[in-house]
C-alpha positions, 0 to 999 in steps of 0.5 A: 574244763579248768576255768582260769582267768590269767589277767587281773588287777587290784588296788595295789596297782590300778584296779579298784578292789583290794586283792582279797576282794578280787579273790572272793569275786573269783570264787563267786564267779566260779573260777578255778584259778585267778592270776593277780597281775598288778602293774610292776608289783607283787605287793598284793600276792600275800593278801590274795593268798590269805583270802583263798577259799578251798578249791581256788588257786592263785597264780602269782604274777605281774604285768610288766611295763615295756617299750619297743620303738616308742610304743607301749608293750605289756608282758604278763609274767608268772611264777618268777622268784620275787626275791630275784635281785635283777628283776626286783630292781627293775620293778622298783625302778619302774615303780619309782618312775611311775611315781615321778611321772604321776607327780609331773602329770599332776603338776602339768594339769595344775598349770593348765588350771585343772583342779586336781591335787596330788593328795586327791590322786594319792587317796584314790590310789590308796597306797597302791602304785600310782598311775594314769588311771588314778589321775584320770579318776581324779579328773572325773571326780573334779568334773573335768572329763566325763570318763576315764577313757576321755582323760586318756585321749591326746587332749589330756593324758594320752601320748602327745597330750598337754599333760602327758609325761613319758616314763621308764620301761623295759625293752620287752626282750630284756624283760623276758630274759629277766623273768626267765632268769628268775624262773618265771614265764611270760605271756604277751598281753593284749597284742591286738586290742582295739583302740590301742593304736600300734599293733604288734607285727607278727615278725616282732612277736616272732622275735620275742619268741626267740628271746624266750616268750612263752605264750600270747594272750589270745582271749581278751575283751578287746580281741574280736573273734577274727583277731582271736582266730588269727592270734591262735594261728600265730600261737600254733605257728610260733609254738607259743601257749595261747592264754587268756584273761579278763584284764579286770580292773574292778569298777573301771572295767565293769567287774568283769573277772571271769568273763574271759578264761584261758584256752583248755590246757594253757594254765597247765602248760604255762606252770610246767615251764616255771621254776621260780615260784608255785601256784597257791591253793586255798587249802590251808595256804599249801602250795602245789604244782 
């Protein structure tokens, strides 16, 4: 069985390791395919591809920030043309909004007397897309909270919290259409994860299927066995491709790359629907389908 982890992050967004290190770890844990899906950016793909050893394949992707009825929704997008003007423009706007939001959050923390500076947050981000996890890590280092999870509560950076700031995000149906127009495919990420508050109703997922959604993430660390069974049944009913991945963020998630993989045949089914780009194999950088 092909071992494909279709959800991972690097320091280009909010992971703790550079893209090349993510790829090396993928080889170490025996994966055949690693999808690099940093938040709203493809900036790590070139480095990841250059680090591929023979036999390991990179599935280029991104995790798109969306919002529906005031709730956060994430879409994993794969094999889209990164030069597509419409999609690239939206991703740039999301990243700019992330930067504005992060600066505003740091300012709010300063007003609350929290000793966290923009310079410290930027250093933690290491040139990547700045996000709440970087601010949370700075708060941990300053001794304000004991963990990143604590920083994400409504006491601090969580929705309704004193330092929380909203940002621009795509409507998920529009995001799906943008990715399809760029030749890519989309998978709904962790729709029923524990601790995520609002859970996507089946009827909403069905609406996204009608908008062109290709798959749904069934195997995820935050999905228990009962939820995986229910999501698998929903995928069959809606004719969605069941997918899976570790959602690894390096040290933040315990270096869990490879702990979750896509169901058998899912990787092949997903790439068969894409026309915008191709997976990259570790054989001299040659691309293949």
